[in-house]
C-alpha positions as CSV (number, residue, x, y, z in Angstrom):
1,X,-2.4,-6.2,14.7
2,X,-5.6,-7.7,16.0
3,X,-8.6,-7.0,13.9
4,X,-11.5,-5.1,15.5
5,X,-14.5,-7.2,16.4
6,X,-17.4,-6.6,14.1
7,X,-20.1,-4.4,15.5
8,X,-23.1,-6.3,16.8
9,X,-26.3,-5.7,14.8
10,X,-29.0,-4.0,16.8
11,X,-31.8,-6.4,17.9
12,X,-35.1,-5.4,16.3
13,X,-37.8,-4.3,18.7
14,X,-40.2,-7.1,19.6
15,X,-43.4,-7.0,17.6
16,X,-46.7,-6.9,19.6
17,X,-49.0,-9.9,19.0
18,X,-51.4,-9.4,16.1
19,X,-54.3,-11.2,14.6
20,X,-53.1,-12.9,11.4
21,X,-55.3,-14.9,9.0
22,X,-53.5,-17.5,6.9
23,X,-55.4,-18.5,3.8
24,X,-54.6,-22.1,2.7
25,X,-53.9,-25.2,4.8
26,X,-51.5,-27.0,2.7
27,X,-47.9,-27.7,3.8
28,X,-47.0,-24.0,3.2
29,X,-50.0,-22.4,4.9
30,X,-50.0,-24.7,7.9
31,X,-46.2,-24.1,8.4
32,X,-46.7,-20.4,8.2
33,X,-49.5,-20.5,10.8
34,X,-47.5,-22.8,13.0
35,X,-44.5,-20.5,13.1
36,X,-46.6,-17.4,13.7
37,X,-48.5,-19.0,16.5
38,X,-45.2,-20.1,18.1
39,X,-44.3,-16.4,18.1
40,X,-47.4,-15.5,20.1
41,X,-49.6,-14.1,17.4
42,X,-53.3,-14.9,17.3
43,X,-53.6,-16.9,14.1
44,X,-56.6,-18.2,12.2
45,X,-55.9,-20.8,9.5
46,X,-58.5,-21.0,6.8
47,X,-59.2,-23.7,4.1
48,X,-62.2,-25.1,2.3
49,X,-60.9,-28.6,3.2
50,X,-59.2,-30.2,6.1
51,X,-55.5,-29.4,6.3
52,X,-53.3,-31.3,3.9
53,X,-56.0,-32.5,1.6
54,X,-55.2,-30.6,-1.6
55,X,-51.8,-30.5,-3.4
56,X,-49.9,-31.4,-0.2
57,X,-51.9,-34.7,-0.1
58,X,-50.9,-36.1,-3.4
59,X,-47.2,-35.6,-3.8
60,X,-44.4,-38.1,-3.6
61,X,-43.8,-37.4,0.2
62,X,-40.1,-36.7,-0.1
63,X,-38.4,-33.9,1.9
64,X,-35.8,-33.3,-0.8
65,X,-32.6,-32.0,0.7
66,X,-30.8,-33.1,-2.5
67,X,-33.0,-31.0,-4.8
68,X,-30.8,-28.0,-5.0
69,X,-31.5,-27.7,-8.7
70,X,-35.0,-26.7,-9.7
71,X,-36.7,-28.3,-12.6
72,X,-35.9,-26.3,-15.7
73,X,-37.6,-26.0,-19.1
74,X,-36.0,-28.3,-21.7
75,X,-34.0,-26.3,-24.2
76,X,-32.0,-29.0,-26.2
77,X,-33.5,-30.0,-29.5
78,X,-33.4,-33.7,-28.7
79,X,-35.7,-33.3,-25.6
80,X,-38.0,-30.9,-27.4
81,X,-38.4,-33.2,-30.3
82,X,-39.0,-36.1,-27.9
83,X,-41.7,-34.2,-26.0
84,X,-43.4,-32.7,-29.1
85,X,-45.6,-35.8,-30.0
86,X,-47.1,-35.5,-26.5
87,X,-46.8,-39.1,-25.6
88,X,-44.1,-39.0,-22.9
89,X,-44.5,-39.9,-19.3
90,X,-42.3,-37.2,-17.7
91,X,-44.1,-34.3,-19.4
92,X,-47.3,-33.8,-21.4
93,X,-49.2,-30.7,-22.4
94,X,-52.6,-29.4,-23.5
95,X,-52.4,-26.8,-26.3
96,X,-55.0,-24.6,-24.6
97,X,-53.1,-24.7,-21.3
98,X,-49.9,-23.8,-23.1
99,X,-51.6,-20.9,-24.9
100,X,-53.1,-19.5,-21.7
101,X,-49.7,-19.6,-19.9
102,X,-47.7,-18.6,-23.0
103,X,-45.9,-15.6,-21.5
104,X,-44.8,-17.2,-18.2
105,X,-43.8,-20.4,-20.0
106,X,-41.7,-18.3,-22.4
107,X,-40.1,-16.6,-19.4
108,X,-39.5,-20.0,-17.8
109,X,-37.8,-21.1,-21.0
110,X,-35.6,-18.0,-21.0
111,X,-34.7,-18.5,-17.3
112,X,-33.7,-22.1,-18.1
113,X,-30.8,-20.9,-20.3
114,X,-27.4,-21.9,-18.8
115,X,-26.3,-18.5,-17.6
116,X,-29.6,-17.5,-16.0
117,X,-30.1,-20.9,-14.5
118,X,-26.7,-20.9,-13.0
119,X,-27.6,-17.7,-11.1
120,X,-31.0,-19.2,-9.9
121,X,-29.6,-22.5,-8.5
122,X,-27.7,-21.0,-5.4
123,X,-30.8,-18.9,-4.5
124,X,-33.0,-22.0,-4.7
125,X,-30.4,-24.1,-2.9
126,X,-30.4,-21.6,0.0
127,X,-33.9,-22.7,0.8
128,X,-33.6,-26.4,0.1
129,X,-30.5,-26.7,2.3
130,X,-32.5,-25.6,5.3
131,X,-35.5,-27.9,4.7
132,X,-34.6,-30.8,6.9
133,X,-33.8,-28.7,10.0
134,X,-37.1,-26.8,9.5
135,X,-39.1,-30.0,9.3
136,X,-37.2,-31.6,12.2
137,X,-38.5,-29.1,14.7
138,X,-42.0,-29.4,13.6
139,X,-41.9,-33.2,13.5
140,X,-40.6,-33.4,17.0
141,X,-43.1,-30.8,18.3
142,X,-46.1,-32.5,16.6
143,X,-45.0,-36.0,17.7
144,X,-45.1,-37.1,14.0
145,X,-41.9,-39.2,13.9
146,X,-43.8,-42.4,13.1
147,X,-44.7,-40.9,9.7
148,X,-41.0,-40.3,8.7
149,X,-38.3,-42.5,7.3
150,X,-34.8,-41.3,7.1
151,X,-33.2,-43.7,4.5
152,X,-33.2,-41.5,1.4
153,X,-34.4,-42.5,-2.0
154,X,-33.0,-44.1,-5.2
155,X,-32.8,-42.7,-8.7
156,X,-32.5,-45.8,-10.9
157,X,-31.2,-46.1,-14.5
158,X,-31.3,-48.4,-17.4
159,X,-28.6,-46.8,-19.6
160,X,-24.9,-46.2,-18.8
161,X,-24.9,-42.7,-20.1
162,X,-27.8,-41.4,-18.1
163,X,-26.5,-43.1,-14.9
164,X,-23.0,-41.5,-15.4
165,X,-24.5,-38.1,-16.0
166,X,-26.5,-38.3,-12.7
167,X,-23.4,-39.5,-10.8
168,X,-21.4,-36.5,-12.2
169,X,-24.2,-34.1,-11.1
170,X,-24.4,-35.7,-7.7
171,X,-20.7,-35.3,-7.2
172,X,-20.9,-31.7,-8.2
173,X,-23.8,-31.1,-5.8
174,X,-21.8,-32.8,-3.0
175,X,-18.9,-30.4,-3.5
176,X,-21.0,-27.2,-3.9
177,X,-24.1,-27.8,-1.7
178,X,-23.2,-30.7,0.7
179,X,-25.5,-33.2,-0.9
180,X,-24.6,-36.7,0.2
181,X,-25.1,-39.8,-2.0
182,X,-24.0,-43.4,-2.7
183,X,-23.3,-44.7,-6.2
184,X,-24.9,-48.2,-6.7
185,X,-23.9,-50.6,-9.4
186,X,-26.3,-53.4,-10.6
187,X,-25.4,-55.7,-7.7
188,X,-25.8,-53.0,-5.1
189,X,-29.3,-52.1,-6.5
190,X,-30.3,-55.7,-6.4
191,X,-29.1,-56.0,-2.8
192,X,-31.2,-53.0,-1.6
193,X,-34.2,-53.7,-3.8
194,X,-34.3,-57.4,-4.9
195,X,-37.8,-57.1,-6.4
196,X,-36.8,-54.5,-8.9
197,X,-36.2,-55.3,-12.6
198,X,-32.8,-56.9,-12.9
199,X,-32.2,-54.9,-16.2
200,X,-31.3,-51.8,-14.1
201,X,-27.6,-51.0,-14.5
202,X,-27.2,-48.7,-11.5
203,X,-28.6,-46.0,-9.3
204,X,-27.8,-43.0,-7.2
205,X,-28.9,-43.3,-3.6
206,X,-29.5,-39.9,-2.2
207,X,-29.1,-40.5,1.5
208,X,-30.2,-37.2,3.2
209,X,-33.8,-36.9,2.1
210,X,-36.6,-38.0,4.5
211,X,-39.8,-39.5,3.3
212,X,-43.3,-39.4,4.7
213,X,-45.5,-42.6,4.5
214,X,-48.6,-40.3,4.4
215,X,-47.9,-36.8,3.3
216,X,-51.4,-35.5,4.0
217,X,-51.2,-37.0,7.5
218,X,-47.9,-35.1,8.2
219,X,-49.6,-31.8,7.2
220,X,-52.5,-32.7,9.4
221,X,-50.2,-33.5,12.4
222,X,-48.6,-30.1,12.0
223,X,-52.0,-28.5,11.9
224,X,-53.2,-30.4,15.0
225,X,-50.2,-29.2,16.9
226,X,-50.9,-25.6,15.8
227,X,-54.4,-25.9,17.2
228,X,-53.1,-27.5,20.5
229,X,-51.0,-24.4,20.9
230,X,-54.0,-22.2,20.7
231,X,-54.3,-21.6,16.9
232,X,-57.7,-21.6,15.3
233,X,-58.7,-23.4,12.2
234,X,-61.8,-22.3,10.2
235,X,-63.0,-24.7,7.5
236,X,-64.9,-23.0,4.7
237,X,-64.6,-21.4,1.3
238,X,-63.1,-18.0,0.9
239,X,-65.7,-15.7,-0.6
240,X,-64.1,-12.2,-0.5
241,X,-60.9,-10.7,0.6
242,X,-60.7,-6.9,1.0
243,X,-59.1,-4.0,2.9
244,X,-61.2,-2.7,5.8
245,X,-59.6,0.5,7.0
246,X,-56.2,-0.4,8.5
247,X,-57.2,-4.1,8.6
248,X,-58.1,-6.9,6.2
249,X,-61.5,-8.6,6.0
250,X,-61.9,-12.2,4.8
251,X,-65.4,-13.6,4.4
252,X,-65.4,-17.4,4.8
253,X,-68.8,-19.1,4.2
254,X,-70.5,-16.0,5.4
255,X,-68.2,-15.6,8.5
256,X,-66.3,-12.2,8.5
257,X,-62.8,-12.5,9.8
258,X,-61.0,-9.2,10.5
259,X,-57.2,-9.3,10.7
260,X,-54.2,-7.1,11.1
261,X,-52.4,-9.1,8.4
262,X,-53.2,-11.8,5.9
263,X,-51.0,-14.4,4.4
264,X,-52.0,-15.7,1.0
265,X,-50.8,-19.3,0.8
266,X,-53.4,-20.8,-1.5
267,X,-51.0,-22.6,-3.8
268,X,-52.3,-22.6,-7.4
269,X,-55.3,-20.6,-6.4
270,X,-53.2,-17.7,-5.1
271,X,-52.8,-15.9,-8.4
272,X,-56.5,-15.4,-8.9
273,X,-57.0,-14.0,-5.4
274,X,-54.1,-11.7,-5.9
275,X,-55.4,-10.4,-9.2
276,X,-58.6,-9.4,-7.4
277,X,-56.4,-7.1,-5.3
278,X,-55.0,-5.5,-8.5
279,X,-51.7,-7.3,-8.4
280,X,-50.6,-9.9,-11.0
281,X,-47.7,-12.3,-10.8
282,X,-46.7,-14.8,-13.6
283,X,-48.0,-18.0,-12.0
284,X,-48.8,-21.2,-14.0
285,X,-49.5,-24.8,-13.0
286,X,-48.0,-28.2,-13.6
287,X,-50.6,-30.8,-12.9
288,X,-49.8,-34.3,-11.6
289,X,-51.6,-37.6,-11.0
290,X,-51.2,-40.5,-8.6
291,X,-52.6,-43.9,-7.9
292,X,-52.0,-46.6,-5.2
293,X,-51.4,-50.3,-5.9
294,X,-50.9,-53.6,-4.2
295,X,-47.7,-55.6,-4.7
296,X,-47.9,-59.0,-6.4
297,X,-46.7,-62.3,-4.9
298,X,-45.2,-61.0,-1.7
299,X,-42.9,-58.5,-3.5
300,X,-41.7,-55.6,-1.3
301,X,-40.6,-52.0,-2.2
302,X,-38.2,-50.9,0.4
303,X,-37.3,-47.4,-0.7
304,X,-38.8,-44.5,-2.7
305,X,-37.8,-45.2,-6.3
306,X,-37.5,-42.6,-9.0
307,X,-37.4,-44.0,-12.5
308,X,-35.2,-41.1,-13.7
309,X,-35.1,-41.8,-17.4
310,X,-38.9,-42.3,-17.7
311,X,-40.2,-39.7,-15.3
312,X,-42.4,-41.2,-12.5
313,X,-41.9,-42.3,-8.9
314,X,-42.9,-45.3,-6.8
315,X,-43.3,-44.8,-3.1
316,X,-44.2,-47.4,-0.4
317,X,-46.8,-45.5,1.5
318,X,-49.5,-46.4,4.1
319,X,-52.2,-46.4,1.4
320,X,-50.2,-48.7,-0.8
321,X,-47.5,-48.2,-3.4
322,X,-48.1,-44.8,-4.7
323,X,-47.2,-44.0,-8.4
324,X,-46.8,-40.3,-9.1
325,X,-46.5,-39.0,-12.7
326,X,-44.4,-36.3,-14.1
327,X,-45.8,-32.9,-15.1
328,X,-48.8,-32.0,-17.2
329,X,-48.9,-28.5,-18.6
330,X,-52.6,-27.7,-18.7
331,X,-55.2,-25.3,-17.3
332,X,-55.8,-26.0,-13.7
333,X,-59.5,-26.7,-14.3
334,X,-59.1,-28.8,-17.4
335,X,-60.7,-32.2,-17.5
336,X,-58.4,-35.0,-16.3
337,X,-56.6,-37.0,-18.9
338,X,-55.4,-40.3,-17.4
339,X,-53.3,-41.4,-20.4
340,X,-50.1,-40.1,-18.8
341,X,-50.8,-42.2,-15.6
342,X,-51.7,-45.2,-17.7
343,X,-48.4,-45.0,-19.6
344,X,-46.4,-44.6,-16.4
345,X,-48.2,-47.6,-14.9
346,X,-47.3,-49.8,-17.9
347,X,-43.6,-49.0,-17.5
348,X,-43.7,-49.3,-13.7
349,X,-45.1,-52.8,-14.0
350,X,-42.0,-53.8,-15.8
351,X,-39.8,-52.2,-13.0
352,X,-41.7,-53.7,-10.1
353,X,-44.5,-56.3,-9.8
354,X,-47.4,-53.9,-9.1
355,X,-50.8,-55.5,-8.3
356,X,-54.3,-54.2,-8.5
357,X,-55.2,-50.5,-8.2
358,X,-56.5,-49.6,-4.8
359,X,-58.1,-46.2,-5.5
360,X,-61.5,-45.8,-7.2
361,X,-60.1,-43.1,-9.4
362,X,-56.7,-41.4,-9.9
363,X,-55.9,-38.3,-7.8
364,X,-55.1,-35.1,-9.6
365,X,-53.5,-32.0,-8.2
366,X,-51.7,-28.8,-9.5
367,X,-48.3,-27.4,-8.6
368,X,-48.1,-23.6,-8.5
369,X,-45.0,-22.6,-10.5
370,X,-43.1,-19.3,-11.3
371,X,-41.0,-18.5,-14.4
372,X,-37.8,-18.3,-12.4
373,X,-38.5,-21.5,-10.5
374,X,-38.3,-19.8,-7.1
375,X,-41.3,-19.3,-4.7
376,X,-42.9,-16.0,-3.9
377,X,-42.3,-15.2,-0.2
378,X,-42.8,-11.7,1.3
379,X,-45.0,-8.7,1.3
380,X,-47.4,-7.9,-1.5
381,X,-46.2,-4.7,-3.2
382,X,-48.5,-1.8,-2.6
383,X,-50.9,-3.8,-0.3
384,X,-49.9,-3.2,3.3
385,X,-50.6,-6.1,5.6
386,X,-50.9,-8.7,2.8
387,X,-48.1,-11.3,2.7
388,X,-47.5,-13.9,0.0
389,X,-46.3,-17.5,0.4
390,X,-46.8,-19.6,-2.8
391,X,-45.3,-20.6,-6.1
392,X,-43.1,-23.5,-4.7
393,X,-43.5,-25.6,-7.8
394,X,-42.6,-29.2,-7.1
395,X,-41.2,-28.5,-3.7
396,X,-44.1,-27.1,-1.5
397,X,-43.9,-30.2,0.7
398,X,-40.2,-29.8,1.2
399,X,-40.1,-26.0,1.6
400,X,-43.3,-25.3,3.6
401,X,-41.6,-25.3,7.1
402,X,-38.6,-23.1,6.0
403,X,-41.0,-20.8,4.3
404,X,-43.0,-20.5,7.5
405,X,-39.9,-19.7,9.5
406,X,-38.6,-17.1,7.0
407,X,-41.9,-15.3,6.4
408,X,-42.6,-15.1,10.2
409,X,-39.2,-13.5,10.6
410,X,-40.0,-11.0,7.9
411,X,-43.4,-10.2,9.4
412,X,-41.9,-9.6,12.8
413,X,-39.2,-7.3,11.4
414,X,-36.3,-9.6,12.2
415,X,-33.2,-10.3,10.3
416,X,-33.9,-13.4,8.2
417,X,-31.8,-16.5,8.0
418,X,-31.2,-15.8,4.3
419,X,-31.5,-12.8,2.0
420,X,-35.1,-12.7,0.9
421,X,-34.7,-10.4,-2.0
422,X,-34.7,-13.3,-4.6
423,X,-38.1,-14.5,-3.4
424,X,-40.0,-11.2,-3.2
425,X,-42.9,-10.5,-5.5
426,X,-41.5,-7.2,-6.7
427,X,-38.7,-9.1,-8.6
428,X,-41.3,-9.5,-11.4
C-alpha cells in the first residue's frame, strides 16, 4: 500500500518591510544586516568603529567547518593542575576576572561534563555545518573571493599520543558530522610545510575550512555590499536604547534612530546593554591577543598552522604572519598582560623562523561566551521588537553569516533551517 504524501506546510504570510536597526558591525552584526536588507527591509547598521574593526578584526581568520565540538572547560585533574600555576599558553586567568564571572564559569564547567557536553555538540554542529554555504553566498555577492583560500589548515603535533587522539576524534567527526581530513605523517608534513620544525611527528589536515587573509577586510566587504544594496551605516557610539511606544529608540552620538525592531549584536558588550533593559544572560569573555611577524631568510608559511599541544596559531595573512594566542579569562576592561603572547612567540619561533614584529603593539580582543557554549539567537524575552545575536565564543567569524540567515528567518516569521530552541535566550 502506497504511503500518503506528507501534507505541505502552509507558507507563512510575507512580512511587510520594516525599519530595523542592527547594533554592532562585527561579522555577526554585518551578516544580520546583510540578510535583512536582502529581504527588503530598511536596515540601519550602527557601530562606533568601521565594520570589522573590533573582535572580528583580530581572530585567526578561519571559517571552521570542522569545529563541530565547542571548546569545553577542562575537567580532568591533569589539565587543571597544569593550568593552575597560570603560566600556560593555551589558557591563562586573572583571579579578579574569575571571581566576577564565577557563576557562569561554574555553569560552563558543569556543561562540560561528558553527558551534558554530548547533548550540546549536535546542537552546536547544526550551525557549524552550515557555515561554509552561508559564507559562500556572501563572498560571491560581495566579490570578496580574493580574500579567501580554500585549502584548509593543519593541526600539528610533537607527541604520538596527542596526534593519535586527534586522528581518532577526526575520524569520529567524519562519521558523525561529515568532517573531512587527511592524516599526515612526519614526511607528509615536511612536504607541505618544509620550513616547519622537523621535530613534528605528524598532523591532521582539515581540508574543508576556508581561511581569510584579512578577516577585518572580509567583514568590511560584506558591509560595503550591504550599503551598495541600499543599507545604511551610521558610525557612532550608542548612548541610549529604550522603548518608544510601539517602536525602539537608539541614540547614537546624539542622533535618534527610531526603529520597528532592533538587533543587539554587540558581541562582548551585549550583556551590559541587555541588563539596562532589565534582562540578564550569563555572558562572560575570553580575551585573546595577536601580533604580526616577518619571516626569516626567505622562509614561507603555506597554510594556517595550529600548534595543538601548545595552544596558539600561525596564519600567513596580508599583514604578515599572525600569531594568535589561546584564551585569557579576565575582565573585559582589564589592563593587557602580554606575557601569554610572549610565551607563545617563544615557542612559535622554534616551530617556524619568525622574524621581527610588525605591529607597534599587540592587538587585544574579547570573545563573548555563554556557559553552554552556544550562541544566543532569537527574541529577547519580554521585550517585543528586540532581537539578540551574540555569544558565539570562538566562532563569531565562522557563524556570523548563518546567524544572519537564521535570525532573519525568525524575524520574518518563516520556518527556520534548524530548530532554534537551543539558541534562544529563554533557555537560561
